[in-house]
N, C-alpha and C positions, 0 to 999 in steps of 0.2 A: 470072620477069619478075614486074613491077608488075600488079595487076589493071586493067582496062581497061574492064571490068563496070560502066556508066554508073549512077550511085546516083539513084533518083528521089528528085525535089526539085520544090516549086511557091514558090519563093523567087522572089520578080517581082524581074524585073532593074531597075535602075536609069540612069535619064539624067543626072543630077548627080554630082561626085564626093563622095566622101565625107571631110569637112574635120577632122581633128583625132582626138580623143577615144582616142590609142591606148592610153592608160593604164585609160579606162573599157572597152575592149574586151578588154585581155589578164583585167580585172577578172572580165567577165563569162563569158570565158574560162575561166579560172579558176575561177568559182564552181562552171559546169558540170562540171568533172571531178570535185566534191566535193559536187553534190547535185543532186538530181532534179529539185526544184525551183526554178528562180531567176525571180524578178520583178524586172524594174524599173522603180522609180517614180519618178515625178518630175512636173513640171506641164506644163501642155499646151505644146507649143511648143517642150520641152526635148531632142526628138531621139531619145525614145525608140524608137520603132519602128527611125530609120535605123541605131540603135544593135545594138538586135536583129538585124535583119539582116545588119549585116557582121559581128557575133559568129558567126552561124549560117553566112555565106558561108565562114569561117575555118576551120570547124568539121564541113563536111561529110564530110571522110574518117571521121570518128568516128563518122557514123550511117550504116551500109550500108542501112538502113531506109528512109532519107528523112529529108528535112529540109523538113517543111509548113507554110506557114504560112495563118495562120487569120487573118482580117481580121472581129472583131467589130463596126468603126465604126459599118457602115450595119445591123446588126441592133436590130430595136426591143428597148426593157429590158422584160425579163421574160418575152424570147418563150424559150422551153426551146430549148436551144443544141446539143442533139446531134445532130440532123440538120444541122444547118447547117455543125458539124465533121467529120461522116461525110463530107458532100458536099465541103469543102476538101481530104479526105483519098481523095478520090475512092473511095469507098467506095459500091457499089450493092447493093439488095437488091430483091426483088420487089414485095414491098406492105406497108404500115404504115409507123410509124415507129420508128425507130429507140429504143432502149434505151441506156440506160449499158453495163450488162452487155452486150450486145450486141458495143457497139462496143470495150469490154476485149478480149473473147474476139477480135477480130480484129484486136487489136494486141498481143496477149500475146506472140507471137514474133517480133515486129518490135523493131529496135534503132534508133530513129526520136528523133526532135526534134520536138515540136511549138511552134511560135512561135505563140501567143495572143496577138494583138494588142488593143487599148484594150479592157480587162475591163470600167472602173470601171462603166458604168450596167448590168452584168447581174456584178456583181462576184459574188453568193451562189450563183447560177446557174454560173458558172465554177468558186470553189472547190468546190461538190460534186462539179461532173464532175470536176476533177483529181484531187480526193481521192481517188476512187472508182477512176480509171486508176492510180495512183501504186501505190493498195493492190493491184490485180489484175492489175498487169503486171511484168515485172521489168527490163526494157531501154527503156523509155519514160520521156524526159526530156520536160520542160517550160519553156519560156522564153516567159514572161508579160510584156507591158508593161501599166502600168496607174497611174492616178494614184493610187490607194492599195492597200496591200497586200493580197492575197486572204485574208488569214488562216488559213492550210492548213499543219496540223503538219509541219516540217521544209524551210519557204520559208524560201530566201538571198534576202533585199533587196538592190539595187543602187540605191542612190539617183541622179538624174541631175538636175544644175542647167546653166544655161549653160555654154558655152563662157568659156573664158580670155578676160578682157577686161580692158583699161587701168584701173585703178584710181583712178587720178588723172591728171586732164589739165596738161599741162605745155607753156609754148608753144615749146618747144626738140624735143620729139616727132620723131624724124626717119622717114622712111619704111623704113630696114631695121630699125628697133628695131620698127615696129609691124607690120611684115609677119613675124614669129616669134609673133605673137599669134593664135590660132586664130579668133576671133570676127574680125578684120580679114581673115583669111584667107578665109573663108567670103563674108564682104562685097567682096572683090574679086574672087574667082571667080563668084560670082552677078552681078555687074555686069556683068564681061564677056560674061555669056551675055546680057543685055541691048546694054551699050554694050562693041560689042569692041576697043575700044583705051584700054578706062576703064585708069588705073592709078593707084598711089598716088605721089603728088608731095608735096614740102615745102608746095606751097599747100593741097593739100586732106587731107593729114595729121591735122591736128587736128581738122576736122571728121567725118573717118572714126572718131579717137578718142573722141571723145563720141557720135557715135553708137551704137559698140559697151558705150561704157561706159553710155549712158541705158537701153539696151535690156538689161544686165547678161550679155551673149553669148548670149539666147535665142535660137537659131536660126530658129525661123520669124519671131519680130520683124526679125531680121537681113536674112533672105531676102526680106523685105516692103518692109524700108527700100531695099534693093539694088534690087528693082525697082522704085524709084521715080525710078532713074538715067535712064531714058526722060525724065523730063519735069525733072528739076530735077539741080541741081549737089549735092557732098555738103555743102555749107555751108548750103544753101536745105532739105534734109531735116534736118541739125542744129537749123536756127532752127526749124522746125515740129514739134519733137516735143513738145512741150508739148502739143499734142494727139493722143497717139498714135496712137487710134482713129481719127481722120478721116484722121491722113495714110496710114497701113498698111492701106489697103482692099484690095480683091479684088485676086489673083493667078492666072492662069490655072494656073501652074505648081504651086500649092500643091492638095490634097484638097480636094473640097467642105466638110470639115469644118473646114479650117484656113484656107480662102479667106480670112479676115481674123483679124486678132488676137483682134478682139472674139468674134469667133465662137465661138473656141477656150474662152475665158474662160465664155463664157455655156455651152457645154455641162457645164463644171465645176458652173457655179451651179446649172444645172437638175436635177446630181444631189444636190445638195445640199437638207436637211430645211428647211422654213419657219424654223424658230428659227436654224437653222444662215444660212440667208441674212442675216436680220436682223442675227445677230451679226457676220458677215461684214461689211456694209456700218454698223454703228456702228464695229467695230475700224479702219474704212482712214480715221476721223478722223486716226486717226495720223499723223504727217509722215515717221516713219521707224519704228525698233523702239522695243518697247515692253516691260515687265516682266507679271507675271500680275496683280499689284496695280494697275496702271492698268487693265489689260484689264476688271477685275471690276470699277471705277469706271465706265468709260464702258460697257460691254456690258450690263449689269445694266437692269431695268426693266421693267414689264409683263409680255411672257411670259417674259423670262427675269431669272431669282432669280440674286441672287450667286454661291451654291455651284453654279450649273449651266454658269458660264462656262469654269469650266475644263475638263469633260468639251467643252464646245463650241468652245474651242479645239483641243484633244487631237483633235476632228472632223476640223478644218478642215487641221491638221499631217496626219493620214492621207490627207487628198484632195488633198494636194500643192498646196492653196491657200494655206496661212501656212507659212511658215519660221522655222526657230530657229537663233539662235546665240547666242555664247557672250561674255560680258565678263568683264572681271577679277573674280576671285571665285568663275568657277563658276557663275556667274548667268547661267541661263537667260531670252532675251529673244525676243522673237516679230516679226518685220517679214513685208511682202508686197512682191512686186516692184514697181515703179513702176504697170506696167498695170493688175496686178491690183486694187490700190489705187483707182485712176482708176475704174476699172470699180465697186467698192463702193461708193465715192461717189455716182457716177452713180444705184446702188442705193438710196442713203439718200437724196437727194434725193427719191425717190418713194415710200421707204417711212414715211420721217420729216423730212418738207417744214420741221416745226417748229422744229427743230435741238435737240434735246433730247440727242441726242451731243454734240454739240460745247459745248453748257453743260457738261456733265458733265466734259467734256474740262478745260475751262477752271477750274472749280472744283478737279479731282483736282490740276493743277499750279499753281495758287496757294495751294493747302494746304501743297505742296512746297515753295514759295517762302518759306515761315515758316521754312525751314532759315536763314535768311540772318544771324541773331543768332548760329547756330553756328558758321556760316564766320568771323566777325570774330574770335571766340574761343572757346576752349574745347579740350576733349579732342577733341571730334567732328569738329572741322575736315576733316581730310583724308578721312573715312569721308564726310561730306556732300560735299565739293567735288567727290569722286569720282562721286557720285551725280548731283549737278546737271549735272555735265561730261556725265555718261552721256545726260541728258535734255536736255541743251542743244536740239535741233530743237522735241522739242515744248514746252520752254519759252518757244520764240521763236514757236510759232503761238500757243502762249494769250497771249502779250503781245500781239501783233496784235488776237485775237480782244478782247479785255479793252479796249482804247485804241477799238477798232469799235465796241462795245457801252459804252462810257461807264462802265466799272467801273474807275474811276482808282487804289481802292483796290489792287486786286487785281494791274492794271497797272504800279503802282509797286513791288510787294512784286518782281514777275516780272522788271522793269526791275532792279532792284537783284541778284538772282540772276545775272542773265545778265551783268552789269558784271563781277562779281567774280570767275566763271568766266573770262570772255574775260580778264581781268588776270592772272588764274594762268596763264592759255594763252599769255600772251604776246602779247595784243591790245586794246592801247589804243585803237584806233580801233573796235575793235566795242563796247569797254567804253562808251564815248562816244555811240556811235549808241543803245544800248539805253537810254540815261538821257535823251539828250534827243527820244527817241520820247516820253517824257511830261512832261518836262520842260517841253514848249511849252503845255500843256493846264496852264492854270491852276485856280486855284480851289478845289483840292482841300490839305485841312488835315487830315493824318493824321501819325503817327509815320512811316509808309511813307515818306510826302512829303520828312519831314524828313532821312531816310536815302539819297535818291535826291540831295537839294541835297549835302549834305556829301561823298559819295561823288563826285557832279561836281567838288567843288574838288577831295577829294585827287587825283583822275586828272589835272585841270588841273594840278595845282602838276605831275605827272612829266610830263606833255607840256612845262614852259617857260611856259604859257599862265597867268600870275600876275593880269592882268585878270579873264579869267574867273573863276579860282580866287577871290577877292575877293569878285567879284559873288553867285556861286555860296554862299561862307562866309557873306556878310554876310545873302542871300536867308534861308538856314538859320537863323541865330541868331534873326532876326525870328521867323520862323514859330515855333520850338521855343518861346520868348518867350511866344507868343501861345497853343498850344495847353499852354503849361507842361510840355513835355517836356526833365527837366533833361538825359539822357542824350544829346539833339541841340546840348544848351546847350553840354556839354563838347565835342562833336568841332566844333563850330562855332568854339569858344574858340581850340581845338588848330588849324585851318588858319586862321584868320584869324594866328594866330601865327605860322605857318610861314611867310606870305605875307611880312609883315612882316619876319623875318628874310632871307628869298631878296633881298627889298629895301633890305637894308642899314639894318631902323631894327631894330638889338637889344634897344632899352629899349622900344619899343611892344609887340617880339614876346615878352618878358620877363614883360610884365605880362598878357599874351592867357595863354600857357602856364601860368605862375603861375595865374592866377585857375581854368583849367581844370583842372589838379590838385588844386587846395583844394577845388573843386565833386566832383569824383571822388574824393576820400577821406570827403567827407562824405556822399555817396551808399552809399560803402564797396563799391563793384560793382568786384572786380577787373581785367574787361576797361579798363574805362576808367582804372583806375590806371595799369597797364602801360603803357595806350598814351598819356598823359598825363608820363609818368613822360619817356618816350623822347622827347618833343618838347622839355620842359623843358630835358632833357640837351643837347639841341644847341641851344638856346638859351646855358646857362651854358659849353658848349665856347667859343661866339662871344665870350662875356662874359670869356673868358680866366679861367674857374674849373674846371679840369680835373679836380681832387678832388671837386668837388660833381657834378660831369658823370658820372664814373665812377660814384659811389654810385648814383646815379640810376639807370642803365642796370642795373647790379648788380642793386636791387629788381625791376626790370622782370623779368630774368632768373631771379630766384627765385620773382617771382608767376606768372611762364609754367611755371617747371618746377611747381611747387606745385599748378596745374590740370592739367597736360597739356599746355596750349597751344604751337603751334611755330610762325606767322605771324608773332606780335608777340615772341616771340622770337629769331626770326632777324633780325627788323629790327633789336630791340636789340644784339645781337652785331654787326650789320653797322656801328651807331653805333658800338661799342666799340673795334672794329677802326681805322674813320678817327681816335678818340679816340687809341689807342694809337699810329699811325703817326705822327699830328700832333704829341706828344709826346715822339718819340726812342725808341719801342720798337717797333720794325716785327715783334720778333720774336711778342710779345705779339698783336699786328694780326695777322699769319699764325693762329695760335691762335684769335683770336676769327673772321676771316674764314672758316675751316674749319667752325667750330661753327657759322657761320652758313651754309655749303650746306647742312649737313647737316639742317636744319629747312627751307630752302627746296627742298630735291629732293625733299622730300614731296609739294610740291603742283607739281613742275615749273612754280614763280614766275620766269620768265625776265627779270622787270626786277630780281627780287632777286639772278638769276645776275649780271646787268650789273653793279649794285652791287660786290660780293665779286669778281668778276674785275678789278675797277678798283681797288678799294682793296687788292687781292693784286698788282697791278702796281706801284703804289706803294710798297709793303713789299719787294719784292726789289728793286728800284732801289737802296733806303736800305740795304738787304743786301750790294750788289755784285754783285748776280747780275742784270745787264744785261739777258743775253740773256733772260732768262727775263721779266723784265720788258717788255722788246720784244714779244715772242708775247702776253704777257698784254692790251696795250695794243692789239693787233690783235683780239684774241679780245671784248674789252669793245664796239670798236669797230661789231664784227657785232652783237652781242648787243643793244646798245640802238638799233641802226640797225632789227632785225628788230622789235621790242617797238613801235616808236613811242614812248620813252621815251628822255627826257633824261638825264643829269648835271645833278644842280641845279648852280643858276648860283655858290653860294658856293663849290664844289669846283672850280669851272674852273681855277683858278689853283693849284692844286694837281695836277691833271693837267696843267700844260702845263710845271711844273718838273720831272714826270717825264719829260717827252716832252725838252726842252731836256736833261736829263743823262744819259739813255739813248742818246741821239742823237749827242751829244760821243764820248759814251766808245766809241760802235761805229761811228761813221763812218756815214755819210749812207746808203751804198748797204747795209751791212750792215744797216742799222738797219730800214731800208725792207721790205728782204726777210724779215726775222722777223718785222715787223708783219703783210704780207702770208700771211705763213705761218698767224699767228694769226689772222686774220678766214678762214681756210679752217673751221676748227674748229667743229663744232658744239658747242653748249651743253656738253651732257654730257662731251664729249670734253676741253673747256676746261676744266670742274671736275676731272676726274682728272687733269689732266696736273699743278694746282698740289698734287696730294701726290708728284708725281714728286721722286725727292731732287735739292736744290741741286747747282750744281757753280760754286763763285766762278770756276771760273779759264775759263769760258763755254761749256763742250760740252756742256753739258744741250740737253734740245730737247725738243719738243711731239712728242705720236705723231704719228707718218705726216710729220714735217718733213721735207723733203730739204736744209733750211738747214743744217741741224746732225743730227748722226747716233748721238750715243752714247747717247741714253735708248732709242732705238728699236732701235738694234744691240741692248741688255742684252735688250730682250723678245724680240725672235726667238730671242736665243740660249737662252733657258730655253723655247721652244718656245711660246709665248705670242702669239696675233695681238693687234695695237694696238687692240682695239676693247676700249670701255667694258662695263661689266655690262649697261646697257640696252640698248648695242647688240647685245651677245650673246646678250641677249634674243628682239629684233628679229630674227636671223639665222637663230634658232633657229625663228620662228612663218612666216618665210620657206621655210624647208626644211618644214615641216607643210604648206605650197602655201597661206597664207593672203597675200593682197594686200594693199596699201597701207591700205586703207579697212577690211578687216577686222582687220587690226593694231593701227590705230587704237583700233576698237572695242575688242577686247582688253584691250588698255594702257590705256585709258580717255585717249587723248591725240589731240592736233589732226592733222587727216592731212597735213595741211603738217610738222609733227614726225614724222609716221612717213616721209612720203617724205625727208624730209632723212637720218633713220637709213639708210636703205635706202642712199642716194646716198653716205654718207660710208662706209659699210661697203663698196659696191666699190671706192670710190676706195683706201681702206685695204688690202683683199684683192689690188689688180690684178685685178680683173674685172669682167667686163662685162654680167652675166646673172644673173637671179634663181636659174637651174638651178646656175651655179657658187657664187653663195653656199651654195644647200641642198647642195653637193659639199663644199663647207668645213664646213659644219655638222656632216653626218654624220661626216667623219672628226675633229672635233674628240669626235663622242661615241663612235666607235669609239676613243678613245685611253683 
């Protein structure tokens, strides 16, 4: 018969349900099977106590000597804790205080689990006690919760963050999709304890997702937000989260220490030393994550030497105040949760009202913006682009600060950096927003302002706004001549020439571009020569001189290859593909377009990808691969639209010729069907498909296409899924448990791009959840 002897326990009963954390509970239970000391470490409000209790409830039969809950939360700091522990274990003695040795002797023959909760404020005392107990007993295990590790030999750490939460806000979030996410489930369940008929609906789903996202799944914060349903609808709660401390006020369902979000963060603040508090406050200047170099630049000064910052960052991580994350290249970066950052900023206003830390932040990222010339040309382009893409939130905050403080040289450099990174990420509107922020401030006369003007002209050309492009290019030329910026004059002449070319004045265009090339050669600067050669080649092609145009483009490619330059190389190769297609050499056009893709993919240059897909469609039609051409026209449509760029007006007639030919050969129904298929492809997917073997009888198709099946069937026959290399990389990161924002951070891409990759993976694999993607990835790895 089973043993019915009751097992002694002091585990408190819970009046609310335990939500999610199945994986974490299993991890704690597994750790207890292998280790005698397990410490659950995490920030305040993450649910460490609830997790410890749930694991203890599920392991009571493993401890016949009982499971004992010892709450140190109300114990004053640096108070001797042995008596407190003995009392919690219901041990008594006649007189005097307990010693650790006496306590260990009473526990020596027990097979018991001690759950020691909230250790951080008496960390040294707990460490000494636990070390002695483990050394003096055989069958006593300890499960501790703390905001930092105990630092005892043999300690096994289980790190705890917030619950799973939606990492991307989507307008079409369905209640069914959200109801499977733990943080949303917690909000719903706690909300129903306040408003019994509360439910997730299509009307409030987006707001609930926003709440869970903004609070990063932190259980305490979500419970406090749910408590506000007595007064506010989810949409109102979401809109008021800008001031989280005010909204998430006291709640009677929380313990005294957790009655407000601010109180639990204040608890951590009180545990910090004076310099740790100062470091925390200064680092709160960062709007998102940051690296150690930036931390040293911003946090140092006064009582904090630069060499001390690394140790202080480590101390904040140990106390679960600061978090770590990895980016591409395994670079460690650091970040606060939003409430912890907001708390730090409040403290910074008290500690340093003069704004010194913010000035250091501006100075650090203004210097980083000096990477801009290397973005434009040279072997460090990819590295610098990725660095600035990673630092985008910091650059934007620095730009706002520079404009507010009238530091216009710094503001101009920052705006250029943001514009180039935004353009590379496929958002011309964001590029313009950054440049226009500074362009409206007149009077700055510097090379940085010249750069703002010619970049504005370039972006305007890509958006088809010739009037603005002419205005900015002319203004750029005047200012460059005024301050004798010869490089600026070359750029201004190029864009004035391109405007004339797009305006069908080839003669005027030739004059500007020839003069730009001549001046570039006089300056003997490779980047100027290469870019001027490409634009002069465009004019030569328009003037029906393909031989000289081809020579100029090949020279630009050769210069780029010699110095390890990629961006201009891709631009030159795209123009070479256009030239080859126009002169009746579509096979050569395909080769050049594919080579251009190789360069553009390094930057995830969405506009460059749209250009390449366009010319590939035209070449495919010339090669009688009309089904491929139809799909590629649709793919190009989609990428042009998402980027905000447009096909140059001088090339519109070539697209129209292609559309007429393909539509006539396929018939309207098939043509429109294939074109719609192309519009569903992600940019990476579309580029990958340009390498699929052609099929001139029309049986080839795009990966994932339903309208035609040849290529996809061949892929499945080899056991390979129809995913691009980047999509496979994303799928593996999903399997690691990363959310869309974390995937974007790891791969240094935009959140929108990461989200698109995940959605295309779901569609291609025919799955509906991230768990199914994970299962597929695990199967591939097993194979």
